C-alpha positions in Angstrom: 156.5 31.6 83.1 157.3 32.7 79.6 153.6 32.6 78.7 152.9 34.9 81.7 155.5 37.4 80.6 153.9 37.5 77.2 150.5 38.3 78.6 152.0 41.1 80.8 153.7 42.6 77.7 150.5 42.5 75.7 148.6 44.2 78.6 151.2 46.9 78.8 150.9 47.6 75.0 147.1 47.9 75.3 147.4 50.4 78.2 149.9 52.5 76.2 147.5 52.5 73.2 144.5 53.3 75.4 146.5 56.2 77.0 147.4 57.6 73.6 143.8 57.4 72.3 142.4 59.1 75.5 145.1 61.8 75.9 145.4 62.8 72.3 142.2 65.2 72.2 143.2 66.9 75.4 146.7 67.8 74.1 145.0 69.3 71.0 142.7 71.5 73.0 145.5 73.1 75.0 148.1 73.4 72.3 147.8 77.2 72.1 146.2 77.4 68.6 143.6 80.0 69.8 145.2 83.4 69.7 143.5 86.2 71.7 144.1 89.6 70.1 143.3 92.8 72.0 142.3 95.7 69.7 140.7 99.2 70.1 137.2 99.4 68.6 137.0 103.2 68.1 139.1 103.4 64.9 136.6 102.8 62.1 137.3 101.4 59.5 140.6 99.9 60.9 138.9 98.5 64.1 135.2 98.8 64.8 132.1 96.9 65.9 129.8 95.6 63.2 126.4 97.3 63.8 124.5 94.2 62.5 126.4 91.4 64.4 128.1 93.3 67.2 131.4 91.6 66.3 134.7 93.3 66.1 135.8 93.8 62.4 137.8 96.2 60.3 140.9 96.4 58.1 143.2 95.4 60.9 141.0 92.5 62.0 140.8 91.0 58.5 144.6 91.4 58.0 145.3 89.7 61.3 142.8 86.9 60.7 144.3 86.2 57.3 147.9 86.1 58.7 146.8 84.0 61.7 145.0 81.5 59.5 148.2 81.2 57.4 150.1 80.5 60.7 147.6 77.9 61.9 145.9 80.1 64.6 142.3 80.6 65.4 141.9 84.2 66.3 139.6 85.6 69.1 139.4 89.4 69.1 138.7 91.3 72.3 138.1 95.0 72.7 140.8 96.4 75.0 139.5 98.1 78.1 142.7 100.0 78.9 143.2 103.7 78.0 146.3 103.0 75.8 148.0 100.1 74.1 151.0 100.6 76.5 148.5 99.7 79.4 147.1 96.8 77.5 150.6 95.2 77.1 150.6 94.5 80.8 147.3 92.6 80.7 148.0 88.8 80.4 144.4 88.3 79.1 145.7 89.2 75.6 148.2 87.1 73.7 149.0 90.0 71.3 148.0 93.7 71.0 147.6 95.7 67.9 148.3 98.0 66.2 151.9 99.0 66.8 154.2 101.0 64.5 157.3 99.8 66.4 158.3 98.1 69.6 157.6 100.2 72.7 157.7 99.6 76.5 154.6 98.8 78.4 153.3 101.2 81.1 155.0 98.9 83.7 158.3 99.3 81.8 158.2 95.8 80.2 159.9 95.7 76.8 157.8 94.5 73.8 158.4 92.6 70.7 156.4 93.3 67.4 155.5 91.2 64.4 156.5 91.9 60.8 154.5 94.7 59.1 151.0 93.6 58.1 150.5 96.6 55.9 151.9 100.1 55.3 149.3 102.5 56.7 149.2 106.2 55.7 149.0 108.9 58.4 147.7 112.3 57.5 147.5 115.7 59.0 144.2 117.5 59.2 143.8 121.3 59.5 141.1 123.9 59.2 142.2 125.2 55.8 144.7 124.3 53.0 147.5 126.5 54.3 151.1 125.4 53.6 152.3 123.2 56.4 155.8 123.5 58.0 157.9 120.4 58.4 156.4 117.9 60.9 159.3 118.4 63.2 158.2 122.0 63.7 154.5 121.7 64.5 152.2 120.7 67.4 149.6 118.0 66.6 146.7 116.6 68.5 146.1 112.9 68.8 143.8 110.6 70.6 145.1 109.3 74.0 144.4 105.8 72.9 147.1 106.3 70.2 149.8 106.5 72.8 151.8 103.7 71.1 151.6 105.4 67.7 152.6 108.7 69.3 155.8 107.2 70.5 156.6 105.9 67.0 155.8 109.4 65.5 158.2 111.0 68.0 160.8 108.5 66.9 160.2 109.5 63.2 160.0 113.2 63.9 162.0 114.1 67.0 160.9 117.8 67.1 157.2 117.3 66.8 155.0 118.3 69.8 152.1 115.9 70.5 149.0 116.8 72.6 146.9 113.9 73.7 143.0 114.2 74.0 140.3 111.8 75.2 137.9 112.2 72.3 137.9 113.3 68.7 135.6 116.3 69.6 138.2 117.4 72.0 140.9 117.1 69.3 138.8 119.2 66.9 138.1 121.8 69.5 141.8 122.1 70.3 142.5 122.6 66.5 139.7 125.3 66.2 140.9 127.1 69.3 144.5 127.2 68.1 145.9 124.9 70.8 147.4 122.7 68.1 148.4 123.3 64.5 146.9 120.0 63.1 145.4 116.7 64.0 147.2 113.4 63.2 145.6 110.0 62.6 145.4 107.0 60.3 144.2 108.1 56.9 141.7 105.3 56.8 140.2 106.6 60.1 140.1 110.1 58.7 138.1 108.8 55.7 135.5 107.7 58.2 135.7 110.6 60.7 135.5 113.4 58.2 132.1 112.2 57.1 130.7 113.9 60.2 128.9 117.1 58.9 130.2 119.3 61.7 133.8 118.5 60.6 133.1 119.7 57.1 135.5 122.6 57.6 138.5 120.3 58.2 140.7 119.5 55.2 143.4 116.8 54.6 147.0 118.0 54.1 148.2 115.5 51.4 151.6 117.1 51.4 152.1 116.1 55.0 151.2 112.4 54.6 153.6 109.7 55.7 153.4 106.0 56.3 153.7 103.9 59.4 154.0 100.2 59.9 151.0 98.2 61.1 152.2 95.5 63.4 151.0 93.2 66.3 153.0 93.2 69.5 153.3 91.5 72.8 155.7 91.4 75.8 159.2 90.3 75.0 159.1 86.9 76.6 160.0 83.4 75.4 156.3 82.7 74.9 155.8 86.1 73.2 158.7 85.5 70.8 157.3 82.1 69.9 153.9 83.7 69.0 155.5 86.5 67.0 157.7 84.1 65.1 154.7 81.9 64.2 152.7 85.0 63.2 155.5 86.3 61.0 155.3 83.1 59.0 151.6 83.8 58.3 152.3 87.5 57.5 154.9 86.4 55.0 152.2 84.5 53.2 150.0 87.6 52.8 149.9 88.8 49.2 149.6 92.5 48.3 146.4 91.6 46.4 144.9 90.3 49.5 146.0 93.3 51.5 144.5 95.7 48.9 141.2 93.7 48.8 140.8 94.0 52.5 141.4 97.8 52.5 139.1 98.3 49.6 136.3 96.2 51.3 136.2 98.4 54.4 136.9 101.8 52.9 134.2 101.4 50.2 131.5 100.7 52.7 129.1 103.5 54.0 130.1 102.9 57.7 129.4 106.3 59.1 125.9 106.6 60.8 124.4 110.0 61.4 123.4 110.9 64.9 121.0 113.7 65.9 123.8 116.3 66.0 124.9 115.3 62.5 121.4 115.9 61.1 121.2 119.2 62.9 124.5 120.2 61.4 123.6 119.2 57.9 119.9 120.0 57.9 119.8 122.5 60.8 118.2 125.3 58.8 115.5 123.0 57.4 114.9 121.4 60.8 114.7 124.9 62.3 112.2 126.0 59.7 110.1 122.8 60.2 110.3 123.2 63.9 109.2 126.9 63.7 106.4 125.8 61.3 105.4 123.1 63.7 105.6 125.5 66.7 103.5 128.0 64.7 100.9 125.2 64.0 100.9 124.3 67.7 100.4 127.9 68.6 97.6 128.3 66.1 96.0 125.1 67.3 96.3 126.1 71.0 94.8 129.5 70.2 92.0 127.8 68.3 91.5 125.4 71.2 91.5 128.3 73.6 89.0 130.2 71.4 86.7 127.2 71.2 87.0 126.6 74.9 86.3 130.2 75.6 83.4 130.1 73.3 82.1 126.9 75.0 82.6 128.5 78.4 80.7 131.6 77.1 77.9 129.4 76.0 77.8 127.6 79.3 77.4 131.0 81.0 74.0 131.4 79.3 70.8 129.5 79.3 70.4 127.5 76.1 66.6 128.1 75.9 66.3 131.8 76.8 69.8 133.2 76.1 69.8 134.8 79.5 72.8 134.3 81.9 72.6 131.2 84.0 72.4 131.5 87.8 76.2 131.2 88.5 77.1 133.8 85.9 74.3 136.1 86.9 75.5 136.1 90.5 78.9 137.1 89.3 77.5 140.0 87.3 74.9 141.0 89.9 77.5 141.0 92.7 79.6 143.6 90.8 76.4 145.4 89.6 75.1 146.1 93.1 78.3 147.8 94.0 78.1 150.1 91.0 74.5 150.9 91.9 75.6 152.0 95.4 78.5 153.9 94.0 76.1 155.9 91.9 73.9 156.6 95.0 71.2 154.1 94.2 69.6 151.2 96.1 70.1 147.7 94.7 67.0 145.6 94.2 66.8 141.9 93.4 63.6 140.3 92.1 62.6 136.7 91.9 59.9 135.8 89.3 57.9 132.6 89.0 55.1 131.5 86.7 52.0 130.3 88.6 50.7 127.0 87.1 53.5 126.1 84.6 53.0 122.4 85.1 49.4 122.6 84.1 50.2 125.0 81.2 52.6 122.3 79.8 49.9 119.6 80.2 47.4 121.7 78.4 49.5 123.2 75.6 52.6 121.0 75.5 56.2 121.6 76.3 57.0 123.4 73.0 54.4 126.0 73.9 55.8 126.2 77.4 59.3 126.8 76.0 57.8 129.5 73.8 56.3 131.2 76.8 59.6 131.1 78.7 61.5 132.6 75.7 58.9 135.4 75.3 59.1 136.2 79.0 62.9 136.2 78.9 62.8 138.7 76.0 60.6 141.0 78.0 63.0 140.9 80.9 66.0 141.6 78.7 64.2 144.5 77.0 63.1 146.2 80.2 66.0 145.4 82.6 68.8 144.4 80.3 70.0 141.0 79.3 73.0 140.9 81.6 70.8 142.0 84.5 68.3 139.1 84.0 68.6 135.4 84.6 66.8 132.1 84.2 67.4 130.4 87.6 65.7 127.1 86.6 62.6 125.8 84.9 60.1 128.7 85.1 62.0 130.7 87.7 63.8 133.9 86.8 65.7 136.6 88.6 66.4 140.3 87.9 68.8 142.8 89.4 67.8 146.5 89.1 67.6 149.5 91.4 64.8 151.1 93.4 64.7 154.3 91.4 62.1 153.8 88.6 61.2 150.3 89.8 57.4 151.0 89.8 57.4 152.2 86.2 59.4 149.1 85.1 57.1 146.8 86.9 54.1 148.5 85.3 55.7 148.0 81.9 56.4 144.4 82.8 52.7 143.8 83.7 51.5 145.4 80.4 53.8 143.3 78.2 53.1 140.1 80.1 49.4 140.4 79.3 50.0 140.0 75.6 53.1 137.8 75.5 53.1 134.5 73.6 50.0 135.4 71.6 47.9 135.4 74.7 48.8 131.9 75.9 50.4 132.9 79.2 50.2 132.6 82.9 50.2 134.9 85.9 53.6 135.8 87.3 54.5 136.0 91.0 57.2 138.5 91.7 59.1 138.7 95.0 61.2 141.9 95.5 64.1 142.4 97.9 65.2 146.0 98.4 68.7 146.2 100.0 68.2 149.5 101.8 71.0 149.3 104.3 72.1 145.7 104.5 75.2 144.6 102.6 74.3 141.0 101.7 75.6 138.8 98.9 73.5 138.5 95.8 72.7 134.9 96.6 71.2 135.9 100.0 69.3 138.7 98.3 68.0 136.2 95.7 66.9 133.9 98.5 65.0 136.6 100.3 63.3 137.7 97.1 62.3 134.0 96.6 60.8 134.0 100.0 58.7 137.0 99.1 57.7 135.3 95.9 56.8 132.0 97.6 54.5 133.9 100.0 52.2 134.5 97.0 51.5 130.8 96.6 47.9 130.1 95.9 47.2 133.5 94.3 46.3 132.9 90.6 47.2 136.4 89.4 50.2 138.5 88.5 51.2 140.1 91.7 54.2 141.7 93.5 55.3 141.0 97.1 58.1 142.8 98.9 60.3 141.0 101.3 59.8 141.7 105.0 61.8 140.3 107.9 58.9 138.1 109.0 59.3 136.1 105.8 62.7 134.8 107.0 61.1 133.9 110.3 58.3 132.2 108.3 60.9 130.3 106.3 62.6 129.2 109.5 59.3 128.0 110.8 58.5 126.2 107.6 61.8 124.4 107.8 61.1 123.4 111.4 57.7 122.0 110.3 59.1 120.0 107.4 61.9 118.5 109.6 59.6 117.6 112.5 56.4 116.4 110.9 57.3 112.7 111.5 58.2 113.4 115.1 55.0 115.5 115.6 52.9 112.6 114.4 54.8 110.0 116.5 54.7 112.2 119.7 51.0 113.2 119.0 51.8 116.9 119.0 49.1 117.2 116.3 45.7 116.9 117.8 42.3 116.5 116.3 39.7 119.2 116.9 36.0 118.7 115.8 34.1 121.6 114.1 30.4 120.8 114.1 28.2 121.3 111.1 24.7 122.3 112.2 21.6 121.8 110.2 19.8 125.2 110.1 16.2 123.8 110.2 16.6 122.0 113.5 19.9 123.4 114.9 21.3 119.9 115.4 24.8 118.6 114.7 24.6 116.6 111.5 28.3 116.3 110.7 31.7 117.2 112.0 34.8 118.4 110.2 38.1 117.1 111.6 40.7 119.9 112.0 44.4 119.5 112.8 46.0 121.6 115.5 49.8 121.5 116.2 50.7 122.0 119.8 54.5 122.0 119.8 56.4 121.6 123.0 59.1 124.0 121.7 57.2 126.4 119.4 53.9 126.4 121.1 50.7 126.6 119.0 51.4 126.4 115.3 48.6 127.7 113.1 47.3 125.5 110.2 48.0 128.5 108.0 51.7 127.8 108.8 52.1 124.1 108.7 49.6 123.1 106.0 51.1 125.2 103.2 54.6 124.1 104.3 53.6 120.4 104.1 51.8 120.9 100.8 54.8 122.7 99.2 57.2 120.0 100.4 54.9 117.1 99.3 54.5 115.8 102.9 50.9 116.8 103.5 49.8 113.2 102.8 51.5 112.1 106.1 49.3 114.6 108.0 46.1 113.7 106.2 46.5 110.0 106.7 47.3 110.6 110.3 44.1 112.6 110.6 42.1 109.7 109.0 43.6 107.3 111.6 42.6 109.8 114.4 39.1 110.0 113.1 38.7 106.3 112.8 40.1 105.8 116.4 37.5 108.3 117.7 34.6 106.7 115.8 35.6 103.2 117.0 35.5 104.5 120.6 32.1 106.0 120.1 30.8 102.9 118.4 32.1 100.7 121.3 30.4 103.1 123.8 27.1 102.8 121.9 27.0 106.4 120.9 25.3 107.6 117.7 28.1 108.2 115.2 27.8 111.3 113.0 29.7 111.5 109.7 33.2 112.9 109.8 34.9 114.9 107.0 38.6 115.1 106.2 40.3 117.7 103.9 42.6 116.4 101.2 45.3 118.3 99.3 46.1 118.0 95.6 49.6 116.8 96.5 48.1 113.8 98.4 47.3 112.2 95.1 50.9 112.6 93.9 52.3 110.9 97.0 50.2 107.8 97.1 47.0 106.1 96.0 44.9 108.2 98.5 41.5 106.5 97.7 42.9 103.1 98.3 44.8 104.1 101.4 41.6 105.6 103.0 39.4 102.6 101.9 41.9 100.2 103.5 42.0 102.1 106.8 38.2 102.5 106.9 37.5 98.9 106.2 40.1 97.7 108.7 38.4 99.9 111.4 35.0 98.4 110.6 33.4 101.8 109.9 30.8 102.4 107.3 32.4 104.2 104.3 29.4 106.6 104.0 30.4 108.1 107.4 33.7 109.3 106.0 33.4 112.4 103.9 36.2 113.7 101.6 36.6 117.5 101.2 38.5 118.8 98.2 39.2 122.6 97.8 37.8 124.2 94.7 41.0 126.0 93.9 42.9 122.7 93.9 40.4 121.1 91.6 40.5 124.0 89.1 44.1 123.4 88.3 43.6 119.9 87.0 39.9 119.3 86.5 40.2 116.1 84.4 42.5 114.3 87.0 40.5 115.5 90.0 37.2 114.4 88.3 38.6 110.9 88.1 39.6 111.0 91.7 36.2 112.3 92.9 34.3 109.6 90.9 36.6 107.0 92.3 35.9 108.0 95.9 32.1 108.1 95.1 32.3 104.6 93.5 33.8 103.3 96.7 31.0 104.8 98.8 32.6 107.9 100.1 30.7 111.2 99.9 32.8 114.0 98.3 32.3 117.7 99.0 33.6 120.8 97.2 35.3 123.0 99.8 35.7 126.8 99.7 33.3 127.2 96.7 33.6 130.7 95.3 37.2 131.4 96.4 38.6 130.9 92.9 37.7 131.7 89.3 36.6 128.3 88.1 33.8 127.4 90.5 31.0 127.2 87.9 33.3 125.4 85.4 34.1 122.8 88.1 30.4 122.3 89.0 29.6 121.8 85.4 32.3 119.1 85.1 32.2 117.2 88.4 29.2 116.0 90.3 29.7 116.7 94.1 27.5 115.5 96.9 27.7 118.8 98.7 29.0 122.4 98.2 30.6 124.4 101.0 30.3 128.1 100.3 33.5 130.0 101.1 33.4 132.2 104.3 33.9 135.3 102.1 30.2 135.2 101.2 29.2 135.5 104.8 31.5 138.4 105.3 29.8 140.3 102.5 26.2 139.9 103.7 26.4 143.1 105.8 27.6 145.2 102.8 24.2 145.3 101.1 21.6 143.4 99.3 24.0 142.2 96.6 25.7 139.6 98.8 22.3 138.2 99.9 21.0 138.0 96.4 24.2 136.1 95.2 24.1 133.7 98.1 20.4 133.0 97.6 20.8 132.4 93.9 23.7 130.1 94.5 21.7 128.0 96.9 18.9 127.8 94.4 21.3 126.7 91.7 22.7 123.9 94.0 19.2 122.7 94.8 18.4 122.6 91.1 21.5 120.4 90.7 20.4 118.1 93.5 23.4 119.1 95.6 23.3 119.9 99.4 25.0 123.1 100.6 26.9 124.3 103.7 27.9 127.9 104.6 31.2 128.4 106.4 31.6 131.2 108.9 28.0 131.3 110.3 28.4 132.8 113.8 24.9 134.1 114.5 
């Protein structure tokens, strides 16, 4: 039994020791050694936030920390969120509040208790000038609302003083400047910071009105509060004057005030204004320069870079206003469209530089005769001119004379379309389009010539557009039919050959003349579709004749220059003829003399290629152009077809007969057969 009691006693001792070991740290953590101090942070250098660390610091912070350390406290500083210290006293989140000059009641009416004085702080009056100040009990002063506790202490010290409270320092200064208060009151340490603001440079310290106030910590007058204050007082008692002075010197010697934008404006406002004005002036100059450059560029864009004449857009603007002025002066507006005939071949022969030289020379002539602002380069070798009907013939005559000698004789004929706006009020673009129609009607004439717009040209343009848009359908629906024109040998009056002719029988337009649809298809580059269609029709007809056992006469097909640009015409025809099983010698290729004359070298290659494949090649319309003999000398044809114009001149006298006779003799000497078109009797 006794041994059992000993074991129980030993166990109890172990439990007590274990409890002491385990509980001891917990008691230390809740012993109250951490002291939470609520302070304002807008009173640099007494209380403020360190810009580098974001921590609360200042004279008051370092004094409290030193006293608290002496008293065995670890201090945690918190920025008070209340408007005044009186409000903060009612917040249990703070153990103590500072600074107080003396004990005051909280906003809720609770009494407070304050610590011993940490340091004697000077308070100073600030005014606008160094006038002699009356006693403090006879003036009105402005203070920050957050200094409510200090204000009560001041009222206790100076019972007659009138204190006006403001939210911010700017409001305080404004009240001083407007005469609402006689002076401003604040801690001298704070003034040393605040008066660094340049805009407050007119404010002065009144040293004669300086007085001191205690600098204490306070809390609600409770048993716990009295215990804290008693413990703090022991730490405050340990503070030496040397330590206090060192703390004050540390914070007041720092350059704590940081300029904001308004401060720089106050201090360097004139310089900044001058720099801003200079910068603004530079911007204005730069903008003017940009505007000038842009205007210069726009001006350049209005003119053609090669000729210096207005471009089409700018010309239309000028011409639209110009035609109205012509009418106002009683005149009739005229618009001309001018186009060189054969520019592509000119460039091939002489080169693009010479072509540009020709365009510049022509542009100068237009500018000299009609005026630069009345002339325009539409595009490539196309030009436009606005003038008036009066004196037009003389100006055109002058234009013809100068064109003959321009560019040192290396020139081309010019086609000129003229639209005279007698009664119609049309836009310049419409007038230009009509003049272009008149110019386009001159296609094929290798001479400088003028053509005036007539209403039928618009009708022709509409017809041309219809043809271009419906060629595929016409081929598919077989609106285009093949007609055979016989070629009769004079010696025996027998058909020795036939020429395939295309005739367009349209269900909507009726009969369309080849004179209408062939030029339209040539200009649009679609003639190859018609010509290959005609080859297919010829071959279908010949296959039927062959199958029926008929004698097959040779068939000829006309080709256009643009056929060779669209496809490999020789290969296309060879392929079709061989697939049809027809002898190549029975398909004759006719090429117009005027087409050959524009590009003799290229067409010589094409003629020789057809001949090498076994196709006879004829020159059509010999004598209709100016290069007939030159073509004959360069290209070897199998047959020459004399133009119908020779037959029409036979009745005019012996001259026509002699020329035709000699031409036939020449052909015979060359070993070339001949055919005369237009023989009716």
